gemmi code that builds the backbone of each chain (N, CA, C; Angstrom):
import gemmi

chains = {
    "A": [
        ("GLU", (21.105, 2.447, 7.410), (19.615, 3.176, 7.694), (18.453, 2.421, 7.736)),
        ("ALA", (17.623, 2.361, 8.605), (16.672, 1.555, 8.605), (15.611, 1.716, 7.698)),
        ("ASP", (15.118, 0.451, 7.155), (14.342, 0.265, 6.083), (14.137, -1.080, 5.675)),
        ("ILE", (13.332, -1.580, 4.516), (12.904, -2.577, 4.525), (13.515, -3.311, 3.014)),
        ("TYR", (13.954, -3.775, 2.865), (14.952, -4.249, 1.650), (13.997, -5.754, 1.085)),
        ("GLN", (13.914, -5.761, -0.171), (13.142, -6.957, -0.778), (14.176, -7.650, -1.946)),
        ("THR", (14.394, -8.451, -2.066), (15.267, -9.257, -3.095), (14.745, -10.771, -3.835)),
        ("PRO", (14.998, -10.690, -4.933), (15.308, -9.953, -6.109), (14.768, -9.061, -6.451)),
        ("ARG", (15.248, -7.879, -7.334), (14.222, -6.727, -7.677), (13.465, -7.154, -8.791)),
        ("TYR", (14.062, -8.252, -9.481), (13.334, -8.505, -11.012), (13.902, -10.100, -11.310)),
        ("LEU", (12.878, -11.007, -11.543), (12.852, -12.352, -11.539), (12.042, -12.836, -12.666)),
        ("VAL", (12.902, -13.741, -13.521), (12.028, -14.336, -14.761), (12.297, -15.998, -14.587)),
        ("ILE", (11.259, -16.615, -14.059), (11.573, -18.057, -14.091), (10.304, -18.834, -14.942)),
        ("GLY", (10.573, -20.296, -14.964), (9.849, -21.288, -15.946), (8.937, -21.576, -14.942)),
        ("THR", (7.561, -21.998, -15.640), (6.663, -22.615, -15.177), (7.121, -24.040, -14.297)),
        ("GLY", (6.201, -23.776, -12.822), (6.645, -24.972, -12.105), (7.983, -24.666, -11.525)),
        ("LYS", (8.293, -23.827, -11.261), (9.408, -23.635, -10.470), (9.086, -23.186, -9.187)),
        ("LYS", (10.109, -23.549, -8.239), (9.396, -22.923, -6.633), (10.592, -21.851, -6.617)),
        ("ILE", (9.956, -20.661, -6.070), (10.735, -19.458, -5.760), (10.472, -18.931, -4.645)),
        ("THR", (11.267, -18.373, -3.590), (10.896, -17.553, -2.629), (11.580, -16.033, -2.827)),
        ("LEU", (10.636, -15.419, -2.338), (10.941, -13.702, -2.619), (11.356, -13.475, -1.166)),
        ("GLU", (12.411, -12.638, -0.805), (12.623, -12.090, 0.254), (12.671, -11.019, 0.562)),
        ("CYS", (12.166, -10.510, 2.047), (11.724, -9.208, 2.684), (12.296, -9.189, 3.939)),
        ("SER", (13.106, -8.253, 4.197), (13.888, -8.252, 5.402), (13.479, -6.481, 5.869)),
        ("GLN", (13.349, -6.475, 7.026), (13.076, -5.293, 7.564), (14.202, -4.537, 8.575)),
        ("THR", (14.542, -3.585, 8.920), (15.792, -3.065, 10.127), (14.991, -2.124, 10.981)),
        ("MET", (13.910, -1.828, 10.766), (13.005, -0.909, 11.536), (12.528, -1.678, 13.252)),
        ("GLY", (12.542, -2.475, 13.457), (12.160, -3.128, 14.645), (10.780, -3.386, 14.548)),
        ("HIS", (9.621, -3.304, 13.425), (8.380, -3.329, 13.279), (8.056, -5.170, 13.449)),
        ("ASP", (6.721, -5.030, 14.054), (6.291, -6.267, 14.613), (5.300, -6.534, 13.414)),
        ("LYS", (4.596, -5.970, 12.740), (3.842, -6.250, 11.796), (4.762, -6.595, 10.220)),
        ("MET", (4.165, -7.236, 9.494), (4.646, -7.202, 8.079), (3.711, -7.804, 7.142)),
        ("TYR", (3.669, -7.371, 5.748), (2.505, -7.597, 5.101), (3.193, -8.209, 3.511)),
        ("TRP", (2.556, -8.403, 2.680), (2.896, -9.251, 1.238), (1.535, -8.326, 0.537)),
        ("TYR", (2.056, -7.763, -0.438), (0.737, -7.287, -1.495), (1.433, -8.014, -2.647)),
        ("GLN", (0.297, -7.944, -3.539), (0.306, -8.388, -5.206), (-0.262, -6.860, -6.052)),
        ("GLN", (0.426, -6.329, -6.692), (0.310, -5.101, -7.536), (0.489, -5.581, -8.683)),
        ("ASP", (-0.412, -5.069, -9.845), (-0.189, -5.227, -11.110), (0.026, -3.600, -11.207)),
        ("PRO", (1.072, -3.269, -12.406), (1.705, -2.069, -12.635), (0.421, -0.869, -12.260)),
        ("GLY", (0.504, -0.266, -11.663), (-0.419, 1.284, -11.307), (-1.870, 0.634, -10.976)),
        ("MET", (-1.806, -0.386, -10.323), (-3.058, -0.960, -10.189), (-3.476, -1.072, -8.876)),
        ("GLU", (-4.221, -1.462, -8.197), (-4.409, -1.680, -6.899), (-4.014, -2.626, -6.013)),
        ("LEU", (-3.707, -2.305, -4.651), (-2.944, -3.479, -3.871), (-3.927, -4.144, -3.315)),
        ("HIS", (-3.210, -5.653, -3.405), (-4.202, -7.020, -2.715), (-3.331, -7.095, -1.747)),
        ("LEU", (-3.735, -7.121, -0.562), (-3.037, -8.204, 0.376), (-3.200, -9.540, 0.261)),
        ("ILE", (-2.060, -10.435, 0.456), (-1.950, -12.059, 0.079), (-1.622, -12.336, 1.560)),
        ("HIS", (-1.096, -11.856, 2.289), (-0.407, -12.390, 3.600), (-0.196, -11.216, 4.460)),
        ("TYR", (-0.450, -11.453, 5.652), (-0.054, -10.584, 7.090), (0.415, -11.436, 8.020)),
        ("SER", (1.470, -10.753, 8.872), (2.039, -11.423, 10.321), (2.023, -10.609, 11.405)),
        ("TYR", (1.373, -10.521, 12.448), (1.571, -9.773, 13.668), (2.708, -9.805, 14.302)),
        ("GLY", (3.827, -11.040, 14.291), (5.137, -10.865, 14.885), (5.696, -12.484, 14.887)),
        ("VAL", (6.447, -12.888, 15.170), (6.910, -14.230, 15.073), (6.276, -15.002, 15.024)),
        ("ASN", (6.244, -16.321, 14.532), (5.620, -17.278, 14.399), (4.003, -16.984, 14.183)),
        ("SER", (3.561, -15.860, 13.446), (2.407, -15.610, 13.384), (2.296, -15.047, 12.083)),
        ("THR", (1.193, -16.193, 11.112), (0.849, -15.891, 9.823), (-0.366, -16.051, 9.359)),
        ("GLU", (-1.020, -15.108, 8.522), (-2.523, -15.081, 8.137), (-2.962, -14.732, 6.611)),
        ("LYS", (-3.189, -15.379, 6.037), (-3.889, -14.894, 5.018), (-4.712, -13.997, 4.504)),
        ("GLY", (-4.408, -12.823, 3.561), (-5.231, -11.638, 3.405), (-6.508, -12.091, 2.518)),
        ("ASP", (-6.815, -11.013, 1.806), (-8.098, -11.253, 0.940), (-8.113, -11.818, -0.217)),
        ("LEU", (-6.898, -11.856, -0.865), (-6.468, -12.420, -2.386), (-6.009, -13.937, -2.054)),
        ("SER", (-6.568, -14.924, -2.737), (-6.447, -16.154, -2.621), (-5.080, -16.279, -3.308)),
        ("SER", (-4.266, -16.725, -3.152), (-3.251, -17.468, -3.456), (-2.630, -18.406, -3.383)),
        ("GLU", (-1.701, -19.262, -3.983), (-1.028, -20.273, -3.837), (0.283, -20.342, -3.085)),
        ("SER", (0.705, -19.162, -2.547), (1.756, -18.610, -2.355), (1.965, -18.984, -0.278)),
        ("THR", (2.802, -19.500, 0.233), (3.206, -19.745, 1.699), (3.903, -18.456, 2.012)),
        ("VAL", (4.106, -18.135, 3.705), (5.109, -17.149, 4.004), (5.168, -17.939, 5.336)),
        ("SER", (6.542, -17.605, 5.902), (7.049, -17.936, 7.446), (7.507, -16.683, 8.127)),
        ("ARG", (7.639, -16.517, 9.265), (8.074, -15.463, 9.990), (8.697, -16.189, 11.449)),
        ("ILE", (9.935, -16.435, 11.238), (10.642, -17.102, 12.112), (11.337, -15.820, 12.933)),
        ("ARG", (11.850, -14.854, 12.436), (12.683, -13.570, 12.642), (11.888, -12.608, 12.569)),
        ("THR", (11.715, -11.707, 13.886), (11.234, -10.637, 13.591), (11.403, -9.740, 12.244)),
        ("GLU", (12.389, -9.531, 12.248), (12.630, -9.120, 10.663), (12.620, -9.514, 9.321)),
        ("HIS", (12.047, -10.877, 9.498), (12.431, -11.440, 7.941), (10.983, -12.108, 7.945)),
        ("PHE", (10.325, -11.827, 6.511), (9.237, -12.521, 6.134), (9.299, -12.952, 4.671)),
        ("PRO", (9.660, -14.133, 4.374), (9.975, -14.361, 3.123), (8.409, -14.956, 2.394)),
        ("LEU", (8.451, -14.886, 1.233), (7.013, -15.428, 0.459), (7.575, -16.550, -0.393)),
        ("THR", (7.129, -17.676, -0.282), (7.319, -18.825, -1.218), (6.081, -18.984, -1.947)),
        ("LEU", (6.359, -19.219, -3.497), (5.520, -19.866, -4.582), (5.990, -21.433, -4.648)),
        ("GLU", (5.249, -22.351, -4.321), (6.116, -23.614, -4.805), (5.839, -24.059, -6.052)),
        ("SER", (4.982, -23.546, -6.835), (4.951, -24.090, -8.091), (4.534, -22.792, -9.015)),
        ("ALA", (5.221, -21.988, -9.455), (4.988, -20.578, -10.194), (4.303, -21.171, -11.533)),
        ("ARG", (3.188, -20.392, -12.083), (2.209, -20.143, -12.865), (2.520, -18.646, -14.003)),
        ("PRO", (2.208, -18.855, -15.036), (1.917, -17.207, -15.778), (1.141, -16.453, -15.185)),
        ("SER", (0.264, -16.805, -14.127), (-0.901, -16.203, -13.538), (-0.336, -15.320, -12.631)),
        ("HIS", (0.975, -16.016, -11.992), (1.566, -15.519, -10.969), (2.567, -14.202, -11.085)),
        ("THR", (2.422, -13.918, -12.817), (3.574, -12.789, -13.208), (2.764, -11.642, -12.635)),
        ("SER", (3.597, -10.842, -11.783), (3.318, -9.341, -11.097), (4.189, -8.707, -10.265)),
        ("GLN", (3.956, -7.727, -9.548), (4.949, -7.000, -8.809), (4.432, -7.468, -7.528)),
        ("TYR", (5.228, -7.814, -6.379), (5.122, -8.387, -4.986), (5.898, -7.412, -3.971)),
        ("LEU", (5.006, -6.831, -3.556), (5.328, -5.843, -2.525), (5.517, -6.158, -1.043)),
        ("CYS", (6.356, -5.794, -0.097), (6.327, -6.157, 0.845), (6.155, -4.899, 2.061)),
        ("ALA", (5.799, -4.871, 3.147), (5.680, -3.895, 4.052), (5.497, -3.805, 5.191)),
        ("SER", (6.023, -3.292, 5.855), (5.904, -3.310, 7.733), (5.258, -2.330, 8.530)),
        ("SER", (4.941, -2.336, 9.488), (4.284, -1.192, 10.118), (4.424, -1.934, 11.956)),
        ("GLU", (4.393, -0.619, 12.569), (4.261, -0.698, 14.365), (3.347, -1.450, 14.322)),
        ("LEU", (3.210, -2.205, 15.912), (2.143, -2.881, 16.156), (0.989, -1.270, 16.486)),
        ("GLY", (-0.568, -2.079, 16.018), (-1.472, -1.248, 16.306), (-2.065, -0.831, 15.332)),
        ("ALA", (-2.803, 0.195, 15.721), (-4.006, 0.322, 14.385), (-3.740, 1.800, 13.638)),
        ("ASN", (-2.795, 2.615, 14.157), (-2.713, 4.018, 13.699), (-1.263, 4.130, 13.291)),
        ("TYR", (-0.576, 3.466, 12.608), (0.471, 3.708, 12.083), (0.515, 3.415, 10.647)),
        ("GLY", (1.208, 3.985, 9.833), (1.383, 3.914, 8.304), (2.391, 2.647, 7.890)),
        ("TYR", (2.348, 2.236, 6.587), (3.236, 1.237, 6.247), (4.460, 1.717, 5.809)),
        ("THR", (5.636, 0.928, 5.729), (6.776, 1.599, 4.887), (7.212, 0.265, 4.040)),
        ("PHE", (7.165, 0.350, 2.698), (6.900, -0.418, 1.859), (8.213, -0.774, 1.241)),
        ("GLY", (8.944, -1.854, 0.894), (9.865, -2.515, 0.020), (9.867, -1.612, -1.335)),
        ("SER", (10.720, -1.742, -2.026), (10.962, -1.441, -3.181), (10.441, -2.539, -4.452)),
        ("GLY", (9.654, -3.701, -3.722), (9.001, -4.456, -4.521), (10.114, -5.604, -5.450)),
        ("THR", (9.569, -6.956, -5.510), (10.112, -7.513, -6.614), (9.263, -7.803, -7.931)),
        ("ARG", (9.755, -7.824, -9.362), (8.703, -7.946, -10.298), (8.945, -9.412, -10.766)),
        ("LEU", (7.843, -10.094, -10.717), (8.114, -11.706, -11.089), (7.186, -11.902, -12.541)),
        ("THR", (8.182, -12.273, -13.472), (7.565, -12.695, -14.693), (7.902, -14.251, -14.799)),
        ("VAL", (6.613, -15.214, -14.933), (6.624, -16.436, -14.886), (6.289, -16.992, -16.468)),
        ("VAL", (7.613, -17.551, -17.190), (7.269, -17.694, -18.539), (6.852, -19.476, -18.684)),
    ],
    "B": [
        ("GLY", (-13.636, -7.373, 4.254), (-13.233, -6.377, 4.735), (-14.012, -4.854, 4.557)),
        ("GLU", (-13.699, -3.924, 4.771), (-14.114, -2.561, 4.691), (-13.863, -1.803, 2.863)),
        ("ASN", (-15.033, -1.729, 2.442), (-14.757, -1.024, 1.183), (-14.469, 0.318, 1.343)),
        ("VAL", (-13.685, 0.923, 0.334), (-12.789, 1.979, 0.124), (-13.342, 2.431, -1.328)),
        ("GLU", (-13.639, 3.413, -1.526), (-13.986, 3.501, -3.002), (-13.251, 5.222, -2.716)),
        ("GLN", (-12.473, 4.930, -3.887), (-11.695, 6.331, -4.273), (-12.179, 6.960, -5.717)),
        ("HIS", (-12.147, 8.027, -5.981), (-12.509, 8.986, -6.903), (-11.734, 10.081, -7.024)),
        ("PRO", (-11.361, 10.525, -8.710), (-11.334, 9.833, -9.685), (-10.540, 8.907, -10.125)),
        ("SER", (-10.548, 7.649, -11.083), (-9.545, 6.899, -11.307), (-8.122, 7.681, -11.794)),
        ("THR", (-8.909, 8.591, -12.837), (-7.784, 9.348, -13.328), (-7.679, 10.980, -13.235)),
        ("LEU", (-6.768, 11.807, -13.372), (-7.080, 12.905, -13.143), (-5.939, 13.712, -13.728)),
        ("SER", (-6.465, 14.643, -14.263), (-5.278, 15.662, -15.152), (-5.387, 17.176, -15.178)),
        ("VAL", (-4.520, 17.696, -14.509), (-4.673, 19.057, -14.176), (-3.517, 19.743, -14.946)),
        ("GLN", (-3.656, 21.080, -14.909), (-2.632, 21.949, -15.629), (-1.285, 22.637, -14.005)),
        ("GLU", (-0.359, 22.257, -14.593), (0.599, 22.809, -13.437), (0.159, 24.152, -13.023)),
        ("GLY", (-0.076, 24.113, -11.650), (-0.265, 25.365, -10.646), (-1.708, 25.481, -10.078)),
        ("ASP", (-2.302, 24.477, -10.713), (-3.920, 24.075, -10.506), (-3.838, 23.145, -9.287)),
        ("SER", (-5.179, 23.151, -8.630), (-5.195, 22.254, -7.287), (-5.837, 20.951, -8.122)),
        ("ALA", (-5.368, 19.854, -7.511), (-6.297, 18.654, -7.562), (-6.966, 17.866, -6.098)),
        ("VAL", (-7.800, 17.549, -6.277), (-8.574, 16.628, -5.233), (-9.004, 15.574, -5.482)),
        ("ILE", (-8.520, 14.693, -4.037), (-9.130, 13.053, -4.732), (-9.629, 12.729, -3.146)),
        ("LYS", (-10.941, 12.113, -3.591), (-11.850, 11.709, -2.511), (-11.943, 10.436, -2.538)),
        ("CYS", (-12.167, 9.896, -0.744), (-12.583, 8.640, -0.717), (-13.515, 8.438, 0.381)),
        ("THR", (-14.361, 7.539, 0.272), (-15.651, 7.003, 1.055), (-15.071, 5.659, 1.670)),
        ("TYR", (-15.291, 5.522, 3.072), (-15.833, 4.007, 3.396), (-16.845, 3.889, 4.008)),
        ("SER", (-17.145, 2.696, 4.518), (-17.956, 2.059, 5.415), (-18.036, 1.716, 6.791)),
        ("ASP", (-17.284, 1.823, 7.025), (-16.604, 1.313, 8.591), (-16.747, 2.390, 9.223)),
        ("SER", (-17.719, 2.756, 10.166), (-17.719, 3.802, 10.911), (-16.751, 3.851, 11.876)),
        ("ALA", (-16.120, 2.520, 12.560), (-15.293, 2.610, 13.406), (-13.980, 2.840, 12.932)),
        ("SER", (-13.573, 2.815, 11.664), (-12.478, 3.410, 11.360), (-11.802, 4.665, 11.956)),
        ("ASN", (-10.705, 4.657, 12.087), (-9.937, 5.732, 12.819), (-8.455, 6.129, 12.179)),
        ("TYR", (-7.951, 5.685, 11.441), (-6.803, 5.965, 10.551), (-7.046, 5.917, 9.407)),
        ("PHE", (-6.564, 7.236, 8.673), (-6.764, 7.062, 7.053), (-5.508, 7.929, 6.781)),
        ("PRO", (-4.545, 7.169, 6.191), (-3.173, 7.856, 5.554), (-3.481, 7.614, 3.830)),
        ("TRP", (-2.620, 8.443, 3.481), (-2.799, 8.753, 1.806), (-1.094, 7.893, 1.266)),
        ("TYR", (-1.048, 7.519, 0.412), (0.080, 6.969, -0.250), (0.422, 7.639, -1.841)),
        ("LYS", (1.616, 8.058, -2.111), (2.197, 8.070, -3.249), (2.979, 6.753, -4.428)),
        ("GLN", (2.542, 6.780, -5.370), (3.384, 5.745, -5.695), (4.078, 6.394, -7.324)),
        ("GLU", (4.774, 6.887, -7.425), (5.421, 7.355, -8.626), (6.267, 5.886, -9.650)),
        ("LEU", (6.040, 6.247, -10.356), (6.096, 5.096, -11.858), (7.352, 4.106, -11.480)),
        ("GLY", (7.107, 3.062, -11.327), (8.506, 1.921, -10.682), (8.741, 2.040, -9.551)),
        ("LYS", (8.034, 2.863, -8.738), (8.837, 2.833, -7.213), (8.095, 2.424, -6.407)),
        ("ARG", (8.088, 2.608, -5.063), (7.308, 1.637, -3.851), (6.225, 3.435, -3.744)),
        ("PRO", (5.233, 2.600, -3.082), (4.355, 3.346, -2.250), (4.783, 4.109, -1.112)),
        ("GLN", (4.530, 5.688, -0.942), (5.078, 6.053, 0.104), (4.293, 6.960, 1.042)),
        ("LEU", (4.367, 6.718, 2.348), (3.368, 7.772, 3.016), (3.455, 8.845, 2.995)),
        ("ILE", (2.385, 9.725, 2.474), (2.748, 11.528, 2.239), (2.141, 12.283, 3.462)),
        ("ILE", (1.044, 11.720, 3.692), (0.234, 12.181, 5.072), (-0.620, 11.286, 5.597)),
        ("ASP", (-1.479, 11.534, 7.033), (-2.430, 10.431, 7.421), (-3.001, 11.372, 8.485)),
        ("ILE", (-4.095, 11.008, 8.959), (-4.982, 11.821, 9.598), (-5.556, 10.690, 10.583)),
        ("ARG", (-6.086, 11.207, 11.956), (-6.503, 10.160, 12.534), (-8.123, 10.444, 13.306)),
        ("SER", (-8.981, 10.261, 13.544), (-10.337, 10.173, 13.659), (-10.619, 11.368, 14.450)),
        ("ASN", (-9.745, 11.842, 15.687), (-10.193, 12.874, 16.436), (-9.593, 14.386, 15.812)),
        ("VAL", (-8.991, 14.184, 14.312), (-8.815, 15.568, 13.898), (-9.469, 15.630, 12.467)),
        ("GLY", (-9.819, 16.782, 12.281), (-10.391, 17.011, 10.755), (-10.006, 17.429, 9.407)),
        ("GLU", (-8.795, 18.122, 9.945), (-7.710, 18.345, 8.830), (-6.583, 18.506, 9.138)),
        ("LYS", (-5.770, 18.229, 8.344), (-3.947, 18.362, 8.730), (-3.496, 18.947, 7.392)),
        ("LYS", (-2.492, 19.556, 7.487), (-1.762, 20.190, 6.508), (-0.256, 19.977, 6.648)),
        ("ASP", (0.188, 19.753, 5.246), (1.612, 19.618, 5.317), (2.326, 20.433, 3.972)),
        ("GLN", (2.523, 21.779, 3.847), (3.043, 22.585, 2.898), (1.976, 22.429, 1.651)),
        ("ARG", (1.950, 21.841, 0.507), (1.199, 22.025, -0.499), (-0.064, 21.139, -0.365)),
        ("ILE", (0.195, 19.789, 0.407), (-1.127, 18.920, 0.466), (-1.754, 18.997, 1.723)),
        ("ALA", (-2.953, 18.773, 1.880), (-3.911, 18.663, 3.003), (-4.825, 17.474, 2.727)),
        ("VAL", (-5.073, 17.016, 4.030), (-6.280, 16.004, 4.070), (-7.482, 16.113, 4.890)),
        ("THR", (-8.742, 16.437, 4.308), (-9.651, 16.666, 5.332), (-10.661, 15.660, 5.656)),
        ("LEU", (-11.390, 15.183, 6.779), (-11.510, 14.101, 7.177), (-13.058, 14.819, 7.357)),
        ("ASN", (-14.334, 13.901, 7.063), (-15.840, 14.154, 7.779), (-16.532, 12.661, 8.449)),
        ("LYS", (-16.019, 12.434, 9.484), (-16.569, 11.179, 9.722), (-17.922, 10.798, 9.880)),
        ("THR", (-18.769, 12.131, 9.773), (-20.266, 11.684, 9.670), (-20.693, 11.274, 8.316)),
        ("ALA", (-20.083, 11.961, 7.310), (-20.299, 11.533, 6.141), (-19.607, 10.059, 5.513)),
        ("LYS", (-18.534, 9.770, 6.366), (-17.435, 8.904, 6.161), (-16.708, 8.865, 4.670)),
        ("HIS", (-16.356, 10.165, 4.691), (-15.571, 10.672, 3.739), (-14.143, 11.302, 3.710)),
        ("PHE", (-13.066, 11.051, 3.214), (-11.856, 11.935, 3.239), (-10.980, 12.342, 2.016)),
        ("SER", (-10.676, 13.382, 2.119), (-10.486, 13.992, 0.943), (-8.649, 14.447, 1.073)),
        ("LEU", (-7.806, 14.077, -0.297), (-6.563, 14.738, -0.414), (-6.471, 16.122, -1.254)),
        ("HIS", (-5.964, 17.146, -0.709), (-5.963, 18.166, -1.398), (-4.445, 18.657, -1.720)),
        ("ILE", (-4.361, 18.670, -3.205), (-2.647, 19.220, -3.463), (-3.103, 20.959, -4.189)),
        ("THR", (-2.420, 21.524, -3.401), (-2.265, 22.852, -4.447), (-1.069, 23.040, -5.283)),
        ("GLU", (-1.373, 24.136, -6.049), (-0.388, 24.690, -6.568), (0.949, 23.558, -7.367)),
        ("THR", (0.027, 22.486, -7.989), (0.584, 21.117, -8.461), (1.797, 21.339, -9.527)),
        ("GLN", (2.668, 20.725, -9.172), (3.948, 20.424, -10.267), (3.924, 19.047, -10.850)),
        ("PRO", (4.737, 19.074, -11.995), (5.062, 17.928, -12.603), (5.396, 16.655, -11.789)),
        ("GLU", (6.086, 16.915, -10.680), (6.789, 16.034, -10.056), (5.473, 15.248, -8.895)),
        ("ASP", (4.302, 15.849, -9.251), (3.308, 15.475, -8.233), (2.635, 14.194, -9.005)),
        ("SER", (2.994, 14.125, -10.468), (2.213, 13.326, -11.129), (2.630, 11.601, -10.475)),
        ("ALA", (1.403, 10.789, -10.511), (2.046, 9.626, -9.552), (0.469, 8.981, -9.401)),
        ("VAL", (0.252, 8.004, -9.043), (-0.588, 7.399, -8.547), (-0.913, 7.358, -6.842)),
        ("TYR", (-2.031, 7.795, -6.546), (-2.230, 8.074, -5.226), (-3.256, 7.453, -4.853)),
        ("PHE", (-3.063, 6.735, -3.424), (-3.805, 6.020, -3.087), (-4.326, 6.106, -1.334)),
        ("CYS", (-5.769, 6.076, -1.203), (-6.003, 6.392, 0.077), (-6.340, 4.831, 0.635)),
        ("ALA", (-6.519, 5.213, 2.279), (-6.647, 3.711, 3.060), (-7.458, 4.430, 4.620)),
        ("THR", (-7.633, 3.180, 4.584), (-8.498, 3.265, 5.892), (-7.944, 2.113, 7.000)),
        ("HIS", (-7.926, 2.008, 8.274), (-7.993, 1.288, 9.026), (-8.903, 0.918, 10.000)),
        ("PRO", (-9.769, -0.094, 9.819), (-10.779, -0.551, 10.860), (-10.160, -0.544, 12.074)),
        ("ASN", (-10.715, 0.002, 13.169), (-10.432, -0.276, 14.391), (-10.422, -1.643, 14.802)),
        ("SER", (-10.830, -2.378, 14.541), (-10.752, -3.821, 14.730), (-10.515, -4.772, 13.743)),
        ("GLY", (-9.794, -3.768, 12.448), (-9.247, -4.692, 11.635), (-7.749, -5.284, 11.548)),
        ("TYR", (-7.199, -5.964, 10.792), (-5.970, -6.369, 10.913), (-5.248, -5.843, 9.999)),
        ("ALA", (-5.606, -5.034, 9.067), (-4.534, -4.254, 8.115), (-5.696, -2.992, 7.161)),
        ("LEU", (-4.401, -2.175, 6.433), (-5.175, -1.187, 6.136), (-5.895, -1.658, 4.743)),
        ("ASN", (-6.871, -1.354, 4.440), (-7.668, -1.302, 3.553), (-7.553, -0.309, 2.203)),
        ("PHE", (-7.024, -0.472, 1.062), (-6.855, 0.394, -0.091), (-7.565, 0.659, -0.594)),
        ("GLY", (-7.699, 1.950, -1.033), (-8.406, 2.393, -2.417), (-7.832, 1.913, -3.718)),
        ("LYS", (-8.489, 1.689, -4.915), (-8.330, 1.580, -6.003), (-6.931, 2.419, -6.651)),
        ("GLY", (-6.926, 3.431, -6.307), (-5.981, 4.437, -6.797), (-6.678, 5.386, -7.771)),
        ("THR", (-5.546, 6.762, -7.699), (-5.953, 7.708, -8.613), (-4.898, 7.660, -9.327)),
        ("SER", (-4.652, 8.189, -10.749), (-3.688, 8.429, -11.485), (-3.415, 9.638, -11.872)),
        ("LEU", (-2.514, 10.674, -11.191), (-2.517, 12.053, -11.533), (-1.750, 12.262, -12.236)),
        ("LEU", (-1.961, 13.087, -13.301), (-0.972, 13.791, -14.103), (-0.876, 15.021, -14.153)),
        ("VAL", (0.008, 15.905, -13.886), (0.294, 17.304, -13.907), (1.100, 17.511, -15.282)),
        ("THR", (0.357, 18.605, -16.056), (1.113, 18.867, -17.375), (1.459, 20.334, -17.285)),
        ("PRO", (2.796, 20.247, -17.514), (3.561, 21.687, -17.748), (2.696, 22.731, -18.314)),
    ],
}
model = gemmi.Model(1)
for chain_id, residues in chains.items():
    chain = gemmi.Chain(chain_id)
    for i, (resn, *xyz) in enumerate(residues, 1):
        res = gemmi.Residue()
        res.name, res.seqid = resn, gemmi.SeqId(i, " ")
        for name, pos in zip(("N", "CA", "C"), xyz):
            atom = gemmi.Atom()
            atom.name, atom.element = name, gemmi.Element(name[0])
            atom.pos, atom.b_iso = gemmi.Position(*pos), 0.0
            res.add_atom(atom)
        chain.add_residue(res)
    model.add_chain(chain)
structure = gemmi.Structure()
structure.add_model(model)
structure.setup_entities()
């Protein structure tokens, strides 16, 4: 079934560790996004991509980086995790163009201790 | 980015009543207005959307209305049920923008 998949669903790590959150979609969408969301709270755009080799920073200042080497894959990396990074990270994708809704992944809930 | 204001932030209704959530936006070039529903512990899901050439769209118990002159759009849920309880997000897509601008969300509680 065409969908967008995120792994892991839950992650607890120590301060200073490097982590990569995985996001893959099988819908053939060109655009992909990463959002940070505290439970039940607003969505903050941290990175987005128009397609392969395209990456841009969003509105929320973040110490994370992303890459887009393949259309279907858009991983998010934190070089040195801090307790302030504790949050839920949602990946989303959409077709190219302005009038298309997003499909969201199920999210990764990250806790940095 | 565009400022999208969403009201109310919380809404409690009794089962069977109607619920209305309103969003206002600032960029008159915005042309796409989706609504997302996020149940507790789940991903946001698109429930309805409207484009700028349409004033109203309905899908069973939910409807969205758009007033481009006043720059606001609203989600209407009729005959609410407990399973409608969730956080609802409105969004806009500016014509020249790169991503959706989301409102801050409305937490809807439908009590039996």
